[in-house]
N, C-alpha and C positions, 0 to 999 in steps of 0.2 A: 304232205312234204313240209319236213321241220327244218328249218336250218337257223343255227345258233350263232348269233353274232354279240360282239361283245357288249356288254352291258344291255342286253336285250333278251328280254324271255322270249321262252322258245314260240310260245302263241304273239305275241306282238311280231317276232320274226315271219312267224309264217303270214300274218296280215301283211307284211311289207313286203315280201317278193312276191313278184309279179310270175304267172306260169311260163311266159313267154321272155324272161329274162335273158335266154341268150341271143336275140333279134337284139337286145339294147346292148349287148356287151360290144358293140362297133363304136358304141358313142362313149365319150368321157363323160366323168361325172359332171363338170361343167356345160358339155353341151346338152345334156339332159335337164339338166337345171336350167338353163335358159329356155328351153323348151316348154319345160313345166312354167315358168314364170310367165312367158307368152302366152302360154294357153290359161294362164289364172287372170292376167291382166284384164282391166274392165277398158272394153271399147268405147271412143268418145260417145257413140249412138246409144251405148248401154247405160253411160255414167248416171243418168237422172234416175233412171230405173233402178241403179245397184248402190250408189253414192250410200245410201244409209246402210246395205246389207253387211252385217257385221260378221258373219260367215265369207262372204266374197271378199273384202276389205282384210280380213285376217289372211284369207289364203295368198293374196294377192303380195302382201307384205312379207311375209312368209318364205316365198316361195324367191320374192328378191333379196332376201338377206340371206338365202343361200348360196344364188350367185355371187354376193358381194364375199360370203366366207371363203367360197371356192376358189374365188379371185385373191385371196390373202387382204381382203379390205374388212377386216375385221369391227372396225370404228362404224362403217357404214352398214354392216351386217348388224351389228348392236344395234342403232337408231330403228332398223325396219323390225328386226323383235321386237324393239318396245313398242313401236306403232302397231303390230300384228296383237301385242298383248292388251292395246288400249283398246281394241276394236273389241276385244273377248272379252273385257274386264268391265266394258263402256264406260272406262274411262275418258273417253275421246270420242268426238261425234263429227259427222261431217259438215264442212263449212259449208255457208251458202252458196249458191253459184254466181260468180262474179260477174256474168252477164245478165243476171235479173235485175230489176230494178232500175235500170237505165233508162 
């Protein structure tokens, strides 16, 4: 199935469209973005294991950016996109855990 989206090649569009999109059509874009952000958020019990995982951190920030963008908060969205970019280009890294060394 090839679905053409504005500014998206048919190959990318095919990759982006899930086979069960009709089941998801009952949800708003914001609800879907919030669900994705919740799914990609690093849980407190996984923090130490994933705090330096660049893919996990970038995905978490990118999903949060989408939520802010859909809530019409472009400044917050941009800050999260910049965080995601920093994780991917390795210009930022995880700070030390604040509870260690006390």
